[in-house]
Every structure is written in structure tokens, then in C-alpha cells.
PDBQT receptor file of N, H, CA, C and O in Angstrom, charges set to zero:
ATOM      1  N   UNK A   1     131.070   5.457 116.668  1.00  0.00    +0.000 N 
ATOM      2  CA  UNK A   1     130.148   4.875 117.619  1.00  0.00    +0.000 C 
ATOM      3  C   UNK A   1     130.900   4.056 118.670  1.00  0.00    +0.000 C 
ATOM      4  O   UNK A   1     130.614   4.154 119.864  1.00  0.00    +0.000 OA
ATOM      5  N   UNK A   2     131.853   3.258 118.222  1.00  0.00    +0.000 N 
ATOM      6  H   UNK A   2     132.086   3.179 117.253  1.00  0.00    +0.000 HD
ATOM      7  CA  UNK A   2     132.595   2.413 119.169  1.00  0.00    +0.000 C 
ATOM      8  C   UNK A   2     133.404   3.242 120.150  1.00  0.00    +0.000 C 
ATOM      9  O   UNK A   2     133.565   2.865 121.310  1.00  0.00    +0.000 OA
ATOM     10  N   UNK A   3     133.910   4.366 119.683  1.00  0.00    +0.000 N 
ATOM     11  H   UNK A   3     133.780   4.673 118.741  1.00  0.00    +0.000 HD
ATOM     12  CA  UNK A   3     134.680   5.231 120.583  1.00  0.00    +0.000 C 
ATOM     13  C   UNK A   3     133.775   5.806 121.674  1.00  0.00    +0.000 C 
ATOM     14  O   UNK A   3     134.193   5.936 122.825  1.00  0.00    +0.000 OA
ATOM     15  N   UNK A   4     132.550   6.145 121.318  1.00  0.00    +0.000 N 
ATOM     16  H   UNK A   4     132.210   6.040 120.383  1.00  0.00    +0.000 HD
ATOM     17  CA  UNK A   4     131.596   6.647 122.301  1.00  0.00    +0.000 C 
ATOM     18  C   UNK A   4     131.248   5.588 123.330  1.00  0.00    +0.000 C 
ATOM     19  O   UNK A   4     131.166   5.879 124.523  1.00  0.00    +0.000 OA
ATOM     20  N   UNK A   5     131.044   4.361 122.872  1.00  0.00    +0.000 N 
ATOM     21  H   UNK A   5     131.111   4.125 121.903  1.00  0.00    +0.000 HD
ATOM     22  CA  UNK A   5     130.752   3.263 123.798  1.00  0.00    +0.000 C 
ATOM     23  C   UNK A   5     131.944   2.983 124.719  1.00  0.00    +0.000 C 
ATOM     24  O   UNK A   5     131.773   2.726 125.910  1.00  0.00    +0.000 OA
ATOM     25  N   UNK A   6     133.139   3.038 124.154  1.00  0.00    +0.000 N 
ATOM     26  H   UNK A   6     133.278   3.247 123.186  1.00  0.00    +0.000 HD
ATOM     27  CA  UNK A   6     134.334   2.805 124.962  1.00  0.00    +0.000 C 
ATOM     28  C   UNK A   6     134.508   3.912 126.003  1.00  0.00    +0.000 C 
ATOM     29  O   UNK A   6     134.876   3.641 127.147  1.00  0.00    +0.000 OA
ATOM     30  N   UNK A   7     134.244   5.147 125.608  1.00  0.00    +0.000 N 
ATOM     31  H   UNK A   7     133.945   5.367 124.679  1.00  0.00    +0.000 HD
ATOM     32  CA  UNK A   7     134.362   6.259 126.550  1.00  0.00    +0.000 C 
ATOM     33  C   UNK A   7     133.334   6.128 127.669  1.00  0.00    +0.000 C 
ATOM     34  O   UNK A   7     133.645   6.378 128.834  1.00  0.00    +0.000 OA
ATOM     35  N   UNK A   8     132.111   5.738 127.319  1.00  0.00    +0.000 N 
ATOM     36  H   UNK A   8     131.858   5.535 126.373  1.00  0.00    +0.000 HD
ATOM     37  CA  UNK A   8     131.066   5.554 128.326  1.00  0.00    +0.000 C 
ATOM     38  C   UNK A   8     131.429   4.436 129.282  1.00  0.00    +0.000 C 
ATOM     39  O   UNK A   8     131.275   4.580 130.495  1.00  0.00    +0.000 OA
ATOM     40  N   UNK A   9     131.907   3.327 128.749  1.00  0.00    +0.000 N 
ATOM     41  H   UNK A   9     132.032   3.210 127.764  1.00  0.00    +0.000 HD
ATOM     42  CA  UNK A   9     132.308   2.205 129.595  1.00  0.00    +0.000 C 
ATOM     43  C   UNK A   9     133.443   2.612 130.527  1.00  0.00    +0.000 C 
ATOM     44  O   UNK A   9     133.432   2.268 131.709  1.00  0.00    +0.000 OA
ATOM     45  N   UNK A  10     134.416   3.336 130.001  1.00  0.00    +0.000 N 
ATOM     46  H   UNK A  10     134.425   3.615 129.041  1.00  0.00    +0.000 HD
ATOM     47  CA  UNK A  10     135.531   3.791 130.822  1.00  0.00    +0.000 C 
ATOM     48  C   UNK A  10     135.046   4.719 131.934  1.00  0.00    +0.000 C 
ATOM     49  O   UNK A  10     135.524   4.645 133.066  1.00  0.00    +0.000 OA
ATOM     50  N   UNK A  11     134.102   5.584 131.605  1.00  0.00    +0.000 N 
ATOM     51  H   UNK A  11     133.714   5.644 130.686  1.00  0.00    +0.000 HD
ATOM     52  CA  UNK A  11     133.568   6.543 132.582  1.00  0.00    +0.000 C 
ATOM     53  C   UNK A  11     132.879   5.808 133.728  1.00  0.00    +0.000 C 
ATOM     54  O   UNK A  11     133.118   6.116 134.896  1.00  0.00    +0.000 OA
ATOM     55  N   UNK A  12     132.014   4.827 133.397  1.00  0.00    +0.000 N 
ATOM     56  H   UNK A  12     131.820   4.577 132.449  1.00  0.00    +0.000 HD
ATOM     57  CA  UNK A  12     131.246   4.139 134.424  1.00  0.00    +0.000 C 
ATOM     58  C   UNK A  12     132.011   3.013 135.114  1.00  0.00    +0.000 C 
ATOM     59  O   UNK A  12     131.649   2.621 136.223  1.00  0.00    +0.000 OA
ATOM     60  N   UNK A  13     133.039   2.496 134.496  1.00  0.00    +0.000 N 
ATOM     61  H   UNK A  13     133.333   2.815 133.595  1.00  0.00    +0.000 HD
ATOM     62  CA  UNK A  13     133.809   1.406 135.095  1.00  0.00    +0.000 C 
ATOM     63  C   UNK A  13     135.112   1.875 135.734  1.00  0.00    +0.000 C 
ATOM     64  O   UNK A  13     135.970   1.062 136.080  1.00  0.00    +0.000 OA
ATOM     65  N   UNK A  14     135.253   3.180 135.886  1.00  0.00    +0.000 N 
ATOM     66  H   UNK A  14     134.556   3.840 135.605  1.00  0.00    +0.000 HD
ATOM     67  CA  UNK A  14     136.427   3.760 136.529  1.00  0.00    +0.000 C 
ATOM     68  C   UNK A  14     136.563   3.189 137.944  1.00  0.00    +0.000 C 
ATOM     69  O   UNK A  14     135.607   3.241 138.718  1.00  0.00    +0.000 OA
ATOM     70  N   UNK A  15     137.731   2.647 138.295  1.00  0.00    +0.000 N 
ATOM     71  H   UNK A  15     138.508   2.605 137.666  1.00  0.00    +0.000 HD
ATOM     72  CA  UNK A  15     137.881   2.036 139.620  1.00  0.00    +0.000 C 
ATOM     73  C   UNK A  15     137.789   3.025 140.778  1.00  0.00    +0.000 C 
ATOM     74  O   UNK A  15     137.453   2.631 141.894  1.00  0.00    +0.000 OA
ATOM     75  N   UNK A  16     138.081   4.294 140.532  1.00  0.00    +0.000 N 
ATOM     76  H   UNK A  16     138.354   4.614 139.625  1.00  0.00    +0.000 HD
ATOM     77  CA  UNK A  16     138.057   5.277 141.619  1.00  0.00    +0.000 C 
ATOM     78  C   UNK A  16     136.664   5.849 141.870  1.00  0.00    +0.000 C 
ATOM     79  O   UNK A  16     136.225   5.928 143.017  1.00  0.00    +0.000 OA
ATOM     80  N   UNK A  17     135.973   6.246 140.812  1.00  0.00    +0.000 N 
ATOM     81  H   UNK A  17     136.330   6.182 139.880  1.00  0.00    +0.000 HD
ATOM     82  CA  UNK A  17     134.681   6.922 140.991  1.00  0.00    +0.000 C 
ATOM     83  C   UNK A  17     133.532   6.228 140.286  1.00  0.00    +0.000 C 
ATOM     84  O   UNK A  17     132.415   6.747 140.292  1.00  0.00    +0.000 OA
ATOM     85  N   UNK A  18     133.764   5.083 139.682  1.00  0.00    +0.000 N 
ATOM     86  H   UNK A  18     134.671   4.662 139.677  1.00  0.00    +0.000 HD
ATOM     87  CA  UNK A  18     132.728   4.386 138.924  1.00  0.00    +0.000 C 
ATOM     88  C   UNK A  18     131.528   3.985 139.762  1.00  0.00    +0.000 C 
ATOM     89  O   UNK A  18     130.390   4.099 139.306  1.00  0.00    +0.000 OA
ATOM     90  N   UNK A  19     131.764   3.516 140.987  1.00  0.00    +0.000 N 
ATOM     91  H   UNK A  19     132.689   3.423 141.358  1.00  0.00    +0.000 HD
ATOM     92  CA  UNK A  19     130.665   3.102 141.858  1.00  0.00    +0.000 C 
ATOM     93  C   UNK A  19     129.745   4.286 142.136  1.00  0.00    +0.000 C 
ATOM     94  O   UNK A  19     128.521   4.162 142.073  1.00  0.00    +0.000 OA
ATOM     95  N   UNK A  20     130.337   5.418 142.440  1.00  0.00    +0.000 N 
ATOM     96  H   UNK A  20     131.331   5.519 142.491  1.00  0.00    +0.000 HD
ATOM     97  CA  UNK A  20     129.568   6.636 142.722  1.00  0.00    +0.000 C 
ATOM     98  C   UNK A  20     128.782   7.083 141.480  1.00  0.00    +0.000 C 
ATOM     99  O   UNK A  20     127.625   7.488 141.593  1.00  0.00    +0.000 OA
ATOM    100  N   UNK A  21     129.398   7.011 140.318  1.00  0.00    +0.000 N 
ATOM    101  H   UNK A  21     130.338   6.681 140.226  1.00  0.00    +0.000 HD
ATOM    102  CA  UNK A  21     128.736   7.433 139.082  1.00  0.00    +0.000 C 
ATOM    103  C   UNK A  21     127.566   6.508 138.742  1.00  0.00    +0.000 C 
ATOM    104  O   UNK A  21     126.508   6.977 138.322  1.00  0.00    +0.000 OA
ATOM    105  N   UNK A  22     127.752   5.194 138.922  1.00  0.00    +0.000 N 
ATOM    106  H   UNK A  22     128.611   4.814 139.264  1.00  0.00    +0.000 HD
ATOM    107  CA  UNK A  22     126.664   4.253 138.644  1.00  0.00    +0.000 C 
ATOM    108  C   UNK A  22     125.510   4.459 139.622  1.00  0.00    +0.000 C 
ATOM    109  O   UNK A  22     124.347   4.375 139.230  1.00  0.00    +0.000 OA
ATOM    110  N   UNK A  23     125.821   4.725 140.886  1.00  0.00    +0.000 N 
ATOM    111  H   UNK A  23     126.766   4.792 141.204  1.00  0.00    +0.000 HD
ATOM    112  CA  UNK A  23     124.790   4.974 141.896  1.00  0.00    +0.000 C 
ATOM    113  C   UNK A  23     123.997   6.229 141.531  1.00  0.00    +0.000 C 
ATOM    114  O   UNK A  23     122.770   6.245 141.630  1.00  0.00    +0.000 OA
ATOM    115  N   UNK A  24     124.703   7.275 141.111  1.00  0.00    +0.000 N 
ATOM    116  H   UNK A  24     125.700   7.262 141.031  1.00  0.00    +0.000 HD
ATOM    117  CA  UNK A  24     124.040   8.510 140.710  1.00  0.00    +0.000 C 
ATOM    118  C   UNK A  24     123.147   8.275 139.492  1.00  0.00    +0.000 C 
ATOM    119  O   UNK A  24     122.039   8.806 139.428  1.00  0.00    +0.000 OA
ATOM    120  N   UNK A  25     123.614   7.493 138.538  1.00  0.00    +0.000 N 
ATOM    121  H   UNK A  25     124.514   7.061 138.590  1.00  0.00    +0.000 HD
ATOM    122  CA  UNK A  25     122.819   7.188 137.352  1.00  0.00    +0.000 C 
ATOM    123  C   UNK A  25     121.553   6.425 137.721  1.00  0.00    +0.000 C 
ATOM    124  O   UNK A  25     120.477   6.714 137.197  1.00  0.00    +0.000 OA
ATOM    125  N   UNK A  26     121.678   5.440 138.632  1.00  0.00    +0.000 N 
ATOM    126  H   UNK A  26     122.552   5.205 139.058  1.00  0.00    +0.000 HD
ATOM    127  CA  UNK A  26     120.496   4.688 139.072  1.00  0.00    +0.000 C 
ATOM    128  C   UNK A  26     119.482   5.602 139.742  1.00  0.00    +0.000 C 
ATOM    129  O   UNK A  26     118.279   5.454 139.529  1.00  0.00    +0.000 OA
ATOM    130  N   UNK A  27     119.956   6.545 140.551  1.00  0.00    +0.000 N 
ATOM    131  H   UNK A  27     120.934   6.665 140.724  1.00  0.00    +0.000 HD
ATOM    132  CA  UNK A  27     119.052   7.493 141.212  1.00  0.00    +0.000 C 
ATOM    133  C   UNK A  27     118.335   8.369 140.189  1.00  0.00    +0.000 C 
ATOM    134  O   UNK A  27     117.133   8.606 140.306  1.00  0.00    +0.000 OA
ATOM    135  N   UNK A  28     119.066   8.846 139.195  1.00  0.00    +0.000 N 
ATOM    136  H   UNK A  28     120.043   8.654 139.101  1.00  0.00    +0.000 HD
ATOM    137  CA  UNK A  28     118.467   9.703 138.172  1.00  0.00    +0.000 C 
ATOM    138  C   UNK A  28     117.410   8.941 137.362  1.00  0.00    +0.000 C 
ATOM    139  O   UNK A  28     116.350   9.482 137.046  1.00  0.00    +0.000 OA
ATOM    140  N   UNK A  29     117.712   7.686 137.032  1.00  0.00    +0.000 N 
ATOM    141  H   UNK A  29     118.573   7.247 137.288  1.00  0.00    +0.000 HD
ATOM    142  CA  UNK A  29     116.754   6.877 136.273  1.00  0.00    +0.000 C 
ATOM    143  C   UNK A  29     115.507   6.626 137.101  1.00  0.00    +0.000 C 
ATOM    144  O   UNK A  29     114.394   6.717 136.583  1.00  0.00    +0.000 OA
ATOM    145  N   UNK A  30     115.675   6.314 138.374  1.00  0.00    +0.000 N 
ATOM    146  H   UNK A  30     116.579   6.240 138.795  1.00  0.00    +0.000 HD
ATOM    147  CA  UNK A  30     114.523   6.084 139.252  1.00  0.00    +0.000 C 
ATOM    148  C   UNK A  30     113.675   7.346 139.367  1.00  0.00    +0.000 C 
ATOM    149  O   UNK A  30     112.447   7.269 139.380  1.00  0.00    +0.000 OA
ATOM    150  N   UNK A  31     114.316   8.494 139.450  1.00  0.00    +0.000 N 
ATOM    151  H   UNK A  31     115.314   8.557 139.440  1.00  0.00    +0.000 HD
ATOM    152  CA  UNK A  31     113.588   9.765 139.550  1.00  0.00    +0.000 C 
ATOM    153  C   UNK A  31     112.802  10.041 138.265  1.00  0.00    +0.000 C 
ATOM    154  O   UNK A  31     111.661  10.500 138.324  1.00  0.00    +0.000 OA
ATOM    155  N   UNK A  32     113.407   9.762 137.103  1.00  0.00    +0.000 N 
ATOM    156  H   UNK A  32     114.334   9.389 137.055  1.00  0.00    +0.000 HD
ATOM    157  CA  UNK A  32     112.715   9.970 135.840  1.00  0.00    +0.000 C 
ATOM    158  C   UNK A  32     111.528   9.007 135.708  1.00  0.00    +0.000 C 
ATOM    159  O   UNK A  32     110.457   9.400 135.245  1.00  0.00    +0.000 OA
ATOM    160  N   UNK A  33     111.717   7.761 136.110  1.00  0.00    +0.000 N 
ATOM    161  H   UNK A  33     112.587   7.441 136.486  1.00  0.00    +0.000 HD
ATOM    162  CA  UNK A  33     110.618   6.787 136.060  1.00  0.00    +0.000 C 
ATOM    163  C   UNK A  33     109.462   7.230 136.941  1.00  0.00    +0.000 C 
ATOM    164  O   UNK A  33     108.300   7.165 136.541  1.00  0.00    +0.000 OA
ATOM    165  N   UNK A  34     109.789   7.678 138.130  1.00  0.00    +0.000 N 
ATOM    166  H   UNK A  34     110.734   7.731 138.455  1.00  0.00    +0.000 HD
ATOM    167  CA  UNK A  34     108.766   8.131 139.060  1.00  0.00    +0.000 C 
ATOM    168  C   UNK A  34     107.998   9.319 138.482  1.00  0.00    +0.000 C 
ATOM    169  O   UNK A  34     106.772   9.372 138.573  1.00  0.00    +0.000 OA
ATOM    170  N   UNK A  35     108.714  10.262 137.895  1.00  0.00    +0.000 N 
ATOM    171  H   UNK A  35     109.711  10.218 137.822  1.00  0.00    +0.000 HD
ATOM    172  CA  UNK A  35     108.074  11.426 137.290  1.00  0.00    +0.000 C 
ATOM    173  C   UNK A  35     107.203  11.008 136.113  1.00  0.00    +0.000 C 
ATOM    174  O   UNK A  35     106.121  11.562 135.917  1.00  0.00    +0.000 OA
ATOM    175  N   UNK A  36     107.660  10.045 135.332  1.00  0.00    +0.000 N 
ATOM    176  H   UNK A  36     108.539   9.595 135.491  1.00  0.00    +0.000 HD
ATOM    177  CA  UNK A  36     106.875   9.560 134.204  1.00  0.00    +0.000 C 
ATOM    178  C   UNK A  36     105.613   8.851 134.656  1.00  0.00    +0.000 C 
ATOM    179  O   UNK A  36     104.544   9.042 134.076  1.00  0.00    +0.000 OA
ATOM    180  N   UNK A  37     105.735   8.040 135.685  1.00  0.00    +0.000 N 
ATOM    181  H   UNK A  37     106.604   7.885 136.156  1.00  0.00    +0.000 HD
ATOM    182  CA  UNK A  37     104.566   7.346 136.211  1.00  0.00    +0.000 C 
ATOM    183  C   UNK A  37     103.572   8.337 136.791  1.00  0.00    +0.000 C 
ATOM    184  O   UNK A  37     102.364   8.171 136.621  1.00  0.00    +0.000 OA
ATOM    185  N   UNK A  38     104.059   9.359 137.470  1.00  0.00    +0.000 N 
ATOM    186  H   UNK A  38     105.040   9.493 137.608  1.00  0.00    +0.000 HD
ATOM    187  CA  UNK A  38     103.181  10.379 138.036  1.00  0.00    +0.000 C 
ATOM    188  C   UNK A  38     102.467  11.139 136.923  1.00  0.00    +0.000 C 
ATOM    189  O   UNK A  38     101.272  11.415 137.030  1.00  0.00    +0.000 OA
ATOM    190  N   UNK A  39     103.183  11.477 135.866  1.00  0.00    +0.000 N 
ATOM    191  H   UNK A  39     104.153  11.253 135.779  1.00  0.00    +0.000 HD
ATOM    192  CA  UNK A  39     102.570  12.190 134.743  1.00  0.00    +0.000 C 
ATOM    193  C   UNK A  39     101.514  11.316 134.074  1.00  0.00    +0.000 C 
ATOM    194  O   UNK A  39     100.461  11.806 133.665  1.00  0.00    +0.000 OA
ATOM    195  N   UNK A  40     101.798  10.033 133.966  1.00  0.00    +0.000 N 
ATOM    196  H   UNK A  40     102.654   9.635 134.298  1.00  0.00    +0.000 HD
ATOM    197  CA  UNK A  40     100.841   9.104 133.368  1.00  0.00    +0.000 C 
ATOM    198  C   UNK A  40      99.566   9.047 134.222  1.00  0.00    +0.000 C 
ATOM    199  O   UNK A  40      98.459   9.017 133.683  1.00  0.00    +0.000 OA
ATOM    200  N   UNK A  41      99.720   9.032 135.537  1.00  0.00    +0.000 N 
ATOM    201  H   UNK A  41     100.619   9.056 135.975  1.00  0.00    +0.000 HD
ATOM    202  CA  UNK A  41      98.567   9.003 136.419  1.00  0.00    +0.000 C 
ATOM    203  C   UNK A  41      97.775  10.297 136.348  1.00  0.00    +0.000 C 
ATOM    204  O   UNK A  41      96.545  10.282 136.393  1.00  0.00    +0.000 OA
ATOM    205  N   UNK A  42      98.478  11.416 136.236  1.00  0.00    +0.000 N 
ATOM    206  H   UNK A  42      99.477  11.428 136.199  1.00  0.00    +0.000 HD
ATOM    207  CA  UNK A  42      97.814  12.724 136.169  1.00  0.00    +0.000 C 
ATOM    208  C   UNK A  42      96.978  12.870 134.902  1.00  0.00    +0.000 C 
ATOM    209  O   UNK A  42      95.904  13.472 134.933  1.00  0.00    +0.000 OA
ATOM    210  N   UNK A  43      97.456  12.330 133.806  1.00  0.00    +0.000 N 
ATOM    211  H   UNK A  43      98.328  11.841 133.781  1.00  0.00    +0.000 HD
ATOM    212  CA  UNK A  43      96.732  12.465 132.536  1.00  0.00    +0.000 C 
ATOM    213  C   UNK A  43      95.590  11.472 132.418  1.00  0.00    +0.000 C 
ATOM    214  O   UNK A  43      94.675  11.687 131.623  1.00  0.00    +0.000 OA
ATOM    215  N   UNK A  44      95.618  10.383 133.193  1.00  0.00    +0.000 N 
ATOM    216  H   UNK A  44      96.361  10.208 133.838  1.00  0.00    +0.000 HD
ATOM    217  CA  UNK A  44      94.565   9.387 133.081  1.00  0.00    +0.000 C 
ATOM    218  C   UNK A  44      93.339   9.750 133.922  1.00  0.00    +0.000 C 
ATOM    219  O   UNK A  44      92.304   9.091 133.819  1.00  0.00    +0.000 OA
ATOM    220  N   UNK A  45      93.445  10.781 134.742  1.00  0.00    +0.000 N 
ATOM    221  H   UNK A  45      94.286  11.316 134.825  1.00  0.00    +0.000 HD
ATOM    222  CA  UNK A  45      92.308  11.190 135.570  1.00  0.00    +0.000 C 
ATOM    223  C   UNK A  45      91.300  11.926 134.792  1.00  0.00    +0.000 C 
ATOM    224  O   UNK A  45      90.279  12.341 135.341  1.00  0.00    +0.000 OA
TER     225      UNK A  45
């Protein structure tokens, strides 16, 4: 488990591409949230 966490931290904290990877992750999370909220609204009608 610790090795997985260390690998993830290294991936996202990479000085060369970490900023880009974190930005992409934030966009993906926002897109999933939006889709979830839309699905919730569609089912409540």
C-alpha cells in the first residue's frame, strides 16, 4: 500500500509535469461531478 501511495505522490509531484497532471485530474473530477449532478437531476424528475 505504501509503495502505491509513494508512486502516486511521485507521479503528481513531479517537478516537470506534475502541474499539468494535477490540472488534468482536477478537470476530470469536475467533469465527473457535473455528470453525477446531471444524472441526479434527471432521475429526480
